[in-house]
N, C-alpha and C positions, 0 to 999 in steps of 0.2 A: 505493499501498499505506498510505503514512503515512498518509491518510482511514482509512482500514481502523479503521490501528491505534487510529485516537483515536476512533472511532467506537464501537469495543468497548470502549475503556476509559470512556469517558464514558459512556455509554447504558447498559452493562450491570454496569461497575462504580465508575458514579458518582465517578470521578476525574479530575480535568480536569487535561487537558496542553499542553504547547505543542511544536508543531510549526517541526523549523526543519532547517537543515543545519549537518554538524559541520565547521569549523575544518581546513586541510588538515593541520595536526597531529593534531588528535584521529580524523579517518575510518582505518577501518577500511585497516590496510597492504593497497597494494597495488589498493584500490578508486581511480576516479575519483573518485567523492562517493559520501557517506555519508549518510543522513537519518537523521532520530531523531524519538523524541517523549520529553518531560522533564516530568517529574512532580514536585512537592515533597511530600516525609512532613510525616506531623506535629510532628516534631521542627525543622524547616527545613531539612533536607538534601536533596538531588536526588537521583533515579532516573531513571536512562535507561532508560526502560520499554516499546522495541521498539525498534530499527534496521531500514533497508534499502539496502543497498548498491547502486552500478552499479559493475559491473568494466569495464566496456567488452569490447576483446577481447583483453585484457591476459594475463589467465590460460589461455584457450583455445590463444592463442601456445604460453607456458610448457608447457601438459600435452597441445599438440598435438593438440586436439577442433577436426574440422572436420567441415562437410554442403555437402552440394550443394546450389546453389544450382534458381532455375527456368531457367538458362541453362545448368544443369552443367556448372557452376564449385564445385569447391572453395571454399569459405571460413571465417574463422571468426567462430564467432558471439558475438552481445557478451549477457554474462550479467549477474544479478541476482542477490543472495543476502537473505533475508530472514526471519525469523519472532519471533516470541514465544516467552520460558520461562519458565520456572516462577520466575524472580523478580517475576515477575506477583502469586505469592503473597503473598511478603511486601511488594512495593507496597499489595495491599490491606487485610494486615494495620497497617502503617504508616502508612494513609494513614487507616483510620476504625477501627482498635483504642482501646481504653480501657482503666480499671482493671481490668475486671471481665471480660475479655478478648476473642473477636472482635467484630469488627463487622460479620458482613455485608451486601453487597449482593444482596436477592430474587430476581437474574436470575441468579445463580450459587451461592446458597445450595441444600446439598443438600436439606434441611430449610427451608421456608418459614415453617409456621406449624408451632405444636408446642401439644397442647391440654391441659392439665395439672388433673385431676380434683378438688378437694376433701372429702375427706372421702367419699371414693369408696365406702368400702364401705358408705354410706349408702343403703338405696332410691333406689333413678329417679336415684342420677348416673352410675352407667358406662352405662346407656342412654341418657341424654343426652348422655353425654359422645360415644361412639359414633353415633351421628345427625348429631350437628357436625360429625363426622369423616369422616361417607360425605356430608355435603350439601357439605364443605368440598372432600373428595376431588373430588368429582364436577365441582365449578366449573377442578377443570384445576388446582389449587394441589398443590405437596409437601408433603404432612403427614401429622404423627405425631401418635400419641396415648401419651402415656408411663402404664399404667396398672398400675406398677409399684406395688410394695409401699413404696416410696423417701417422703418425706414432702414435702407439695408443696413446703416451700422446699429444700428440697434440688432437687427438679427445677428448682424457679427457674434456682436458682443453677448450676447442670449446663448448662442449655440457655444460658443469659448467655453463659457460657465460651463455648460450641460458636458462639456468632453468629445464633444464629436469630432471625430478624427479625420476628416478630411470638410474643405467645403468646395464647393463651385459653385464659380458668380459669373454671371450672363447678362450683357447688357447692352445696348444700341452700339456702341461703337466695338465691343468683340461681335457682334452679327458682323457690323461691316469688314471686318478685318477676318471672318471666317474664323474664330478663336473662343474659347473664354478661359477663364482663371482658376487656377485649383489653389487652394490653400488648406495647408501641413498645417494642423494643431498644434504638434509636439514645439514646433520649434516656428510659425507662422510665418514661413517661408509660402510666395506665390510664384507659381509658372504658367505663363500661356500655353494653352495644348490646341492642336486644329481642332475642330469641328466639320470637315471635311469629308465627304465619303460615307457617310452614316454615321459618322461617331464613332468608326472603329478607333482612330489614336485615342479617342476622351477613354473610351471604355477602356484599354487596354494598360493606359497610364493611372485610372484610380484604381483600377483590379491589381497592378504590381502597390502599389502602394497600400493597400490595404492589407492584401495578402503577406506582401514580405517587406518594404521598403520600412514603413511605421513601427511593425512589428520591433524589426529587426533594431533598427534604432533605438528605440525604446527600451529594448534589452537590454544593449549596447552602453548607454547612457546611466541607466539603473548600475550594470555592472562594476562601471567606472567608478561609480561612489563607492560602490563595497570594496573596492578593491583601493581605490584613494584613501579609506577610514579604515580600513584594514591592517593592524600593528602586531607584529612579532616582537613580543619581547622574552628578557631571560631575567627579568627581575621587578619587583614589586617598584621599586625608583624609576625602572622604566615602562612599566603603564602608566603611573602616573604622570611622568614625564609627558607621553604621546596624548593622552588625555587632554590635557591642560594646556598643550600647545598647538596641538592638528585637531582638538575637538572629539565628542563621542562617538565610537566607530565601535567597532569587533576588535577585540586583542584575542592573536592566538599564543597558550603561554601552558609549557610542559606543567604537570599535576602528578604527584606522587598517590593518590587513589583516598588519602585519608581526609576526611569530611571538615575538621579542625583546619583544615590550608585552605580548604574550599571557602570554609566560611570570612577566614581571617583576609587573603584579595578580596571577596564583599567589602569588609567591614573597611581596609583600609587604603582602598582605592577606587569603591562604589561599583564593581564591576562585577556581578555574581554569574555562574556556569549556565549558560544556554545550551549546550552538547558537548556530546564526544563527537567530533565529526567521523565521517566514516571516511576519507582522505586525510590522514594522516601526517604531519611533517614535523621529522626532527629536528625541533629548536636547537636542544640540545639532550644533557642525558638527566638534569638535575631537575627537580622539581621548582616554579618559580618563587614559592613562600617561604618553605624550607630548607632546601637545598639538600633533599636527601634524592635518592635516585627516583625517577620519573618514572612513570609507567603508562603515560599515552599524552597526545594535543589536548587541550581542552578550546574550547573557543569559548569568551566571555565578552560579558558585554552588561550596556545598561537597559531593560526592558518596558515595554508599554506593559 
């Protein structure tokens, strides 16, 4: 399930995550083990984006849950618990959002493309806007045509705030030049695209942006933020200095496995254990806290 979580977050939400196992003190109460994906928000704080718990047969025994096996004998089932919650909505907002509002990954955006006609009451503008709408909709995209009486500027701000990934603008001058403008939500860049030949170039350009360019760039931007805010430390002083000088983020540091050291790291630096990453980096052979032989690398951070 952890791989399913990670694939969903990275492929559909454009949000990089770290897969790992929770420490004994941080696992679900009563579980044999807890696994999680951890994401780093734009402000450098960690968010547990999904968990999967293995309960063994402990809860089955506690609640007297049994089944008859193939040998006709009563057995206690081994159970798991897993799922993603509405916290992922917050994760998307805090990973990709900016001062203008939401920035939604195209895969989960209710509206992927909004068409805004400019000077729509002039002859031919709405007809062209409707033609573009039909072509984009027929290509399988989730499209909206805003032909309300609100001004174009009002519409631009409205859909930027709502995080619509791509905007298509069409006006009299665009029609005259045989083109329309497309604007990306994630960076605001505008590009002129030809509307000739039954809008083939426009449909291709919009599909390419929605299915490839936008999610890839959004993921890369979030990954760059995480990379820049991940600090490899070999002492408590290094952790404190990195956080003070560079701001909140993930800390990779070695750990001896002692819960007292885990608690002390949080007490002295403010970062708690997030998970023991599946991908390990041997930063040193000593615990970041006590200096005794290290058992594993732990990902630490300040969490929501």
